[in-house]
C-alpha positions, 0 to 999 in steps of 0.5 A, a space after each residue: 178575418 175582415 181586413 186581415 192582411 194575408 200573404 199566400 205564397 204560390 198563389 197563382 194556381 192550385 191550392 194557393 189560388 183557391 186559398 186566395 179566393 177563400 181568404 178574400 171572400 172572408 174579408 182579408 186583404 190578400 197578397 198573392 205571391 207568384 214566382 214566374 206566372 205573373 199573368 195568372 196571378 194578376 188575373 186571379 187578383 182581379 177576380 177576388 172579392 173585395 178591394 186592395 189585393 196585390 200580387 208580388 213576384 219573387 223566387 223564394 230560393 233567393 234571399 234578396 227576392 224574399 226581402 223584396 216580397 216583405 218590403 213590398 207587402 209592408 209598404 202596401 199594408 204596413 203589416 202582415 197578419 197571416 203568412 201561408 207557406 204554400 209554394 212548393 215543388 214535387 218531382 220524382 228522383 228514384 234512387 235506383 234510376 238516377 246518377 249522383 249528379 241528378 240525386 244531388 240536384 234533386 235534393 238541393 232543389 227540393 230543400 231550397 224550395 220546400 224548406 229553406 224558402 219558407 224558413 227564410 220568409 218565415 224568419 223575416 215575416 215573424 220579425 215583423 209579427 213580433 213588432 206588431 204583437 200578433 200573427 199566424 203562420 200556416 205551413 202546407 206540408 204533406 203526408 209524405 213527411 210521415 209515410 215516406 216518398 220512395 220515388 221522391 225522398 228529398 220531397 218527403 225530407 223537405 216536408 218533414 223539415 217543415 213539420 219540425 220547423 213549425 213545431 219548433 217555432 210554435 214554441 218560440 213564437 207563442 210568447 209573442 202572440 204568434 201562432 204556427 200551424 201545419 196542414 199535411 194533405 195527401 194527393 190534391 186535385 191540382 195541376 202538379 198532381 194531374 200527371 199522377 191522377 190521370 196516368 197509370 197510377 190513377 186507380 191505385 191513388 184513388 183507392 188509397 182513401 176509403 172515400 175513393 177520391 183525392 182532396 179538392 183544393 177547397 178542402 185544404 183552403 177551408 182548413 187554412 182559413 179555419 186556422 187563420 180565424 179567431 179562436 184557434 190559438 191553442 192549436 198552435 204547433 198542430 199538424 192537421 192531416 187532410 188526407 181522407 184517411 189515406 194515411 193514419 198516424 198513431 
């Protein structure tokens, strides 16, 4: 991991910020991507172990911004060894409570942010990884891709698409020494999940896992760090469930 260049999207908070911290502690040069929270990203960068880390802003739903993100990263380091597609959004849009305009907007926003953004960034980064002859891509998905998200179906669909994308690209990119992995968490203690973890559903959510809690961001980050490390090539195409046995696939 020492001196590997890792681009982590959505790194200004939540799981992304913890991954940035752990990757830096392992010796990586970290590129912290943020959308709008520049101050938070810059503050985190200053606290990371090691030197040479940078922050890059950009809207992942905008192809021009994606080009700029990659160009800036390559200008700074000359390569990208690891890409972590972590940025994403979740919001509820229950079919029985909204009109068609809200439904249409929810699907566009969810798919563009959670699937098209990572797909487009992966395309550009993978092209560079092919040139350099190696690379690792780690996608942060969700158990919702498997169990369903009844009040946020576009979110579940976007994550299912991410899973399929990862498995398809694992096959396509393996001949180029590029390996693709997916992590599918359940609820994680983040700001995005806080309204659910402190609200009326708290007891029900905590009881979903036999461990009696939700995941800590550090647990997702450690899984990503493991996948990014040497010796995990043959795991390419995998989807690793990190949900505390709250949802078990057969």
